[in-house]
LOLO-164611 format. One record per residue (C-alpha): x, y, z. Coordinates in Angstrom, 1 decimal. Layout:
N
+--------+--------+--------+
!     xx !     yy !     zz !
+--------+--------+--------+
!      X !      Y !      Z !
...
+--------+--------+--------+
//
This chain:
249
+--------+--------+--------+
!     xx !     yy !     zz !
+--------+--------+--------+
!  -68.4 !  -64.2 !   34.2 !
!  -70.8 !  -61.9 !   32.3 !
!  -68.3 !  -59.0 !   32.1 !
!  -65.0 !  -60.7 !   32.4 !
!  -63.0 !  -63.5 !   34.0 !
!  -62.0 !  -64.2 !   37.6 !
!  -58.5 !  -65.8 !   38.1 !
!  -57.3 !  -67.6 !   41.1 !
!  -53.5 !  -67.6 !   41.5 !
!  -51.9 !  -70.9 !   42.5 !
!  -49.5 !  -69.2 !   44.8 !
!  -51.6 !  -68.2 !   47.8 !
!  -55.0 !  -68.3 !   46.2 !
!  -55.3 !  -64.6 !   45.5 !
!  -58.2 !  -63.8 !   43.2 !
!  -58.0 !  -61.3 !   40.4 !
!  -60.8 !  -59.9 !   38.3 !
!  -60.3 !  -59.0 !   34.6 !
!  -63.2 !  -57.0 !   33.2 !
!  -64.3 !  -53.9 !   31.2 !
!  -62.3 !  -55.1 !   28.2 !
!  -61.6 !  -52.4 !   25.6 !
!  -59.8 !  -52.7 !   22.2 !
!  -58.9 !  -49.9 !   19.8 !
!  -57.2 !  -49.9 !   16.4 !
!  -54.6 !  -47.5 !   15.1 !
!  -57.3 !  -45.0 !   14.2 !
!  -58.7 !  -44.9 !   17.7 !
!  -61.8 !  -46.8 !   16.5 !
!  -63.3 !  -49.3 !   19.0 !
!  -62.9 !  -52.9 !   18.0 !
!  -65.3 !  -55.6 !   19.4 !
!  -63.6 !  -57.9 !   21.8 !
!  -64.5 !  -60.4 !   24.5 !
!  -62.8 !  -62.8 !   26.9 !
!  -63.0 !  -66.5 !   26.9 !
!  -61.8 !  -69.0 !   29.5 !
!  -59.9 !  -71.6 !   27.4 !
!  -59.0 !  -73.9 !   30.3 !
!  -58.3 !  -73.7 !   34.1 !
!  -55.0 !  -72.0 !   33.4 !
!  -55.7 !  -69.9 !   30.2 !
!  -57.8 !  -66.9 !   29.3 !
!  -58.0 !  -65.8 !   25.7 !
!  -59.0 !  -62.4 !   24.3 !
!  -61.0 !  -62.7 !   21.1 !
!  -60.9 !  -59.7 !   18.8 !
!  -63.0 !  -59.0 !   15.7 !
!  -60.3 !  -57.4 !   13.6 !
!  -61.8 !  -57.8 !   10.2 !
!  -61.9 !  -54.0 !    9.6 !
!  -59.3 !  -53.0 !   12.1 !
!  -56.1 !  -51.1 !   11.2 !
!  -53.1 !  -52.4 !   13.1 !
!  -51.6 !  -52.1 !   15.6 !
!  -54.6 !  -52.9 !   17.9 !
!  -54.5 !  -52.0 !   21.5 !
!  -56.2 !  -54.4 !   23.9 !
!  -56.7 !  -53.0 !   27.4 !
!  -58.5 !  -55.1 !   30.1 !
!  -59.0 !  -53.6 !   33.5 !
!  -57.9 !  -55.9 !   36.3 !
!  -58.0 !  -55.7 !   40.1 !
!  -58.5 !  -57.8 !   43.2 !
!  -61.9 !  -59.6 !   42.9 !
!  -63.5 !  -57.4 !   45.5 !
!  -62.7 !  -54.2 !   43.7 !
!  -64.5 !  -53.0 !   40.5 !
!  -64.0 !  -50.0 !   38.2 !
!  -66.5 !  -47.1 !   38.5 !
!  -67.8 !  -45.7 !   35.3 !
!  -65.4 !  -47.3 !   32.9 !
!  -61.8 !  -48.3 !   32.9 !
!  -60.6 !  -44.7 !   32.4 !
!  -61.1 !  -43.6 !   36.0 !
!  -59.9 !  -40.1 !   36.8 !
!  -57.3 !  -38.5 !   34.6 !
!  -55.4 !  -37.1 !   37.6 !
!  -55.2 !  -37.2 !   41.4 !
!  -58.2 !  -37.8 !   43.7 !
!  -57.7 !  -36.3 !   47.2 !
!  -61.1 !  -36.8 !   48.9 !
!  -64.4 !  -38.7 !   48.8 !
!  -67.6 !  -38.4 !   50.8 !
!  -71.1 !  -39.8 !   50.5 !
!  -74.4 !  -38.2 !   51.2 !
!  -77.6 !  -39.6 !   52.7 !
!  -79.0 !  -40.6 !   49.3 !
!  -76.2 !  -42.9 !   48.4 !
!  -74.4 !  -40.5 !   46.1 !
!  -70.6 !  -40.4 !   46.2 !
!  -68.6 !  -37.2 !   45.7 !
!  -64.9 !  -37.0 !   44.9 !
!  -62.5 !  -34.1 !   44.8 !
!  -59.1 !  -33.7 !   43.4 !
!  -57.0 !  -32.3 !   40.6 !
!  -58.7 !  -34.1 !   37.6 !
!  -60.3 !  -32.6 !   34.6 !
!  -62.2 !  -35.7 !   33.5 !
!  -63.5 !  -39.0 !   35.0 !
!  -64.7 !  -41.9 !   33.0 !
!  -66.1 !  -40.3 !   29.9 !
!  -67.3 !  -37.2 !   31.7 !
!  -65.6 !  -33.8 !   31.8 !
!  -65.5 !  -32.6 !   35.4 !
!  -63.1 !  -30.1 !   36.9 !
!  -61.9 !  -31.0 !   40.4 !
!  -65.2 !  -32.4 !   41.7 !
!  -67.7 !  -35.0 !   40.5 !
!  -70.7 !  -37.1 !   41.6 !
!  -71.2 !  -40.8 !   41.2 !
!  -74.9 !  -41.9 !   41.5 !
!  -74.2 !  -45.6 !   41.4 !
!  -74.1 !  -46.0 !   37.7 !
!  -72.6 !  -42.8 !   36.1 !
!  -70.4 !  -39.8 !   36.8 !
!  -71.7 !  -36.2 !   36.5 !
!  -70.0 !  -32.8 !   36.9 !
!  -71.0 !  -30.2 !   39.5 !
!  -71.3 !  -27.0 !   37.4 !
!  -67.9 !  -25.9 !   36.1 !
!  -66.2 !  -27.1 !   39.2 !
!  -62.8 !  -25.9 !   40.5 !
!  -59.3 !  -27.4 !   41.1 !
!  -57.6 !  -28.7 !   43.1 !
!  -60.1 !  -29.8 !   45.7 !
!  -58.4 !  -31.2 !   48.8 !
!  -61.4 !  -31.8 !   51.1 !
!  -65.2 !  -32.5 !   50.9 !
!  -67.9 !  -32.7 !   53.6 !
!  -71.7 !  -33.2 !   53.4 !
!  -74.3 !  -31.7 !   55.7 !
!  -77.9 !  -32.4 !   54.7 !
!  -78.3 !  -31.4 !   51.1 !
!  -75.2 !  -29.2 !   51.0 !
!  -71.8 !  -30.3 !   49.8 !
!  -68.8 !  -28.3 !   51.0 !
!  -65.5 !  -28.2 !   49.2 !
!  -62.1 !  -26.9 !   50.3 !
!  -58.9 !  -26.6 !   48.4 !
!  -56.5 !  -24.3 !   46.6 !
!  -58.9 !  -22.4 !   44.4 !
!  -60.4 !  -18.9 !   44.4 !
!  -63.3 !  -19.4 !   41.9 !
!  -66.1 !  -22.0 !   41.8 !
!  -68.7 !  -22.0 !   39.1 !
!  -67.7 !  -18.4 !   38.2 !
!  -68.1 !  -17.2 !   41.7 !
!  -65.3 !  -15.8 !   43.9 !
!  -65.1 !  -18.2 !   46.9 !
!  -61.5 !  -18.0 !   48.2 !
!  -60.6 !  -21.7 !   49.0 !
!  -63.9 !  -22.9 !   50.3 !
!  -67.3 !  -23.3 !   48.6 !
!  -70.7 !  -24.9 !   49.0 !
!  -72.9 !  -26.7 !   46.4 !
!  -76.7 !  -26.7 !   46.9 !
!  -77.4 !  -29.2 !   44.1 !
!  -77.6 !  -26.5 !   41.4 !
!  -74.8 !  -24.0 !   41.9 !
!  -71.7 !  -23.1 !   43.8 !
!  -71.6 !  -20.2 !   46.3 !
!  -69.2 !  -18.7 !   48.8 !
!  -69.0 !  -19.1 !   52.5 !
!  -68.7 !  -15.4 !   53.5 !
!  -65.5 !  -14.0 !   52.1 !
!  -63.7 !  -17.3 !   52.4 !
!  -60.1 !  -17.7 !   53.7 !
!  -57.1 !  -15.5 !   53.3 !
!  -54.5 !  -14.4 !   52.4 !
!  -53.8 !  -15.2 !   48.8 !
!  -51.9 !  -18.5 !   48.2 !
!  -53.5 !  -20.2 !   51.2 !
!  -55.6 !  -23.3 !   51.1 !
!  -58.2 !  -25.4 !   52.9 !
!  -56.9 !  -28.9 !   53.5 !
!  -59.6 !  -30.5 !   55.7 !
!  -63.3 !  -30.2 !   56.4 !
!  -65.6 !  -31.9 !   58.9 !
!  -69.2 !  -31.4 !   60.0 !
!  -70.0 !  -31.5 !   63.7 !
!  -73.7 !  -30.8 !   64.5 !
!  -74.8 !  -27.6 !   62.8 !
!  -71.2 !  -26.4 !   62.3 !
!  -68.6 !  -27.0 !   59.5 !
!  -65.0 !  -26.9 !   60.6 !
!  -62.1 !  -26.1 !   58.2 !
!  -58.4 !  -26.7 !   58.6 !
!  -55.6 !  -25.6 !   56.4 !
!  -53.0 !  -23.0 !   55.6 !
!  -54.7 !  -19.7 !   56.1 !
!  -54.6 !  -16.7 !   58.5 !
!  -58.1 !  -15.3 !   58.2 !
!  -61.6 !  -16.6 !   57.7 !
!  -64.5 !  -14.3 !   56.9 !
!  -62.1 !  -11.3 !   57.3 !
!  -61.2 !  -12.1 !   60.9 !
!  -58.0 !  -13.7 !   62.3 !
!  -58.4 !  -17.5 !   62.4 !
!  -55.0 !  -19.1 !   62.0 !
!  -55.3 !  -22.6 !   60.6 !
!  -58.8 !  -23.5 !   61.9 !
!  -62.2 !  -21.9 !   61.4 !
!  -65.8 !  -22.6 !   61.8 !
!  -68.8 !  -21.9 !   59.6 !
!  -72.0 !  -21.7 !   61.7 !
!  -74.4 !  -21.6 !   58.7 !
!  -74.2 !  -17.9 !   58.1 !
!  -70.7 !  -16.7 !   58.9 !
!  -67.1 !  -17.8 !   59.4 !
!  -65.9 !  -17.5 !   62.9 !
!  -62.9 !  -18.6 !   65.0 !
!  -63.0 !  -22.2 !   66.0 !
!  -63.1 !  -23.0 !   69.7 !
!  -59.7 !  -24.7 !   69.5 !
!  -58.0 !  -22.3 !   67.1 !
!  -54.3 !  -22.6 !   67.7 !
!  -52.5 !  -19.6 !   66.5 !
!  -50.3 !  -21.9 !   64.4 !
!  -50.7 !  -23.2 !   60.8 !
!  -51.3 !  -25.4 !   59.0 !
!  -54.0 !  -27.9 !   60.2 !
!  -54.2 !  -30.9 !   58.0 !
!  -57.2 !  -32.7 !   59.4 !
!  -60.3 !  -32.0 !   61.3 !
!  -63.1 !  -34.4 !   62.3 !
!  -66.0 !  -35.0 !   64.6 !
!  -65.3 !  -37.6 !   67.3 !
!  -64.7 !  -38.2 !   71.0 !
!  -67.2 !  -37.6 !   73.8 !
!  -70.2 !  -35.6 !   72.5 !
!  -68.9 !  -35.7 !   69.0 !
!  -66.7 !  -32.7 !   69.7 !
!  -64.4 !  -31.6 !   66.8 !
!  -60.8 !  -32.8 !   66.8 !
!  -57.8 !  -31.4 !   64.9 !
!  -54.4 !  -32.5 !   63.8 !
!  -51.6 !  -30.8 !   61.9 !
!  -48.1 !  -29.3 !   62.1 !
!  -48.3 !  -27.3 !   65.3 !
!  -47.3 !  -27.5 !   68.9 !
!  -49.8 !  -25.3 !   70.7 !
!  -53.6 !  -25.3 !   70.4 !
!  -55.2 !  -22.4 !   72.2 !
!  -53.8 !  -22.4 !   75.7 !
!  -52.7 !  -26.1 !   75.6 !
!  -49.5 !  -27.7 !   74.3 !
!  -50.2 !  -30.3 !   71.6 !
!  -48.2 !  -32.3 !   69.0 !
+--------+--------+--------+
//
């Protein structure tokens, strides 16, 4: 293939893709290399080592044939916790990384289909992402985003990060889950207050202020929130037994 080779294993017919070949010599200098199918059972890697200093590291990326690397074989340099797409086809990821591909990006990054880009100076770690219209929401274990005090939850308007009210509290809390339902954003996690009012574990952002969610439980933490069910009402799951006036597991 143009960028690598596809291998079919004899045992079961599983297909593997080898691509994005990279070779470096002992100085860290890139060495030209390519793959060549020698026969039905052999693939060779040809390296132009005329000026290379040994040892030479040869590093092909491989995966199942339906999976491909995004933005180079390097990927993210640490954990990715969440991913969400917007209406324009952009993919956003959040996690504990400081770089992805060849791009420096702290905790959050955007993939436009061909390359990665940072969202300002970012923040880390980011546990959850959600998109509503042109706004990206991020939640996690951070207090600053783009130089702004945000307290575990922030919004990105395409240019800069800003807070959602006074965020969550107390210190050493976190937002672990986000979901959009209609005009509202729901947040779940390990916190006792939202916007300065009591909101144990679950809160709602109505576009202008943080308020108590309809199904606030009085217990923490909530690990996931989502929009589903009849009328796309929000749903919540976590480590709690009681939700409002109802007993839940």
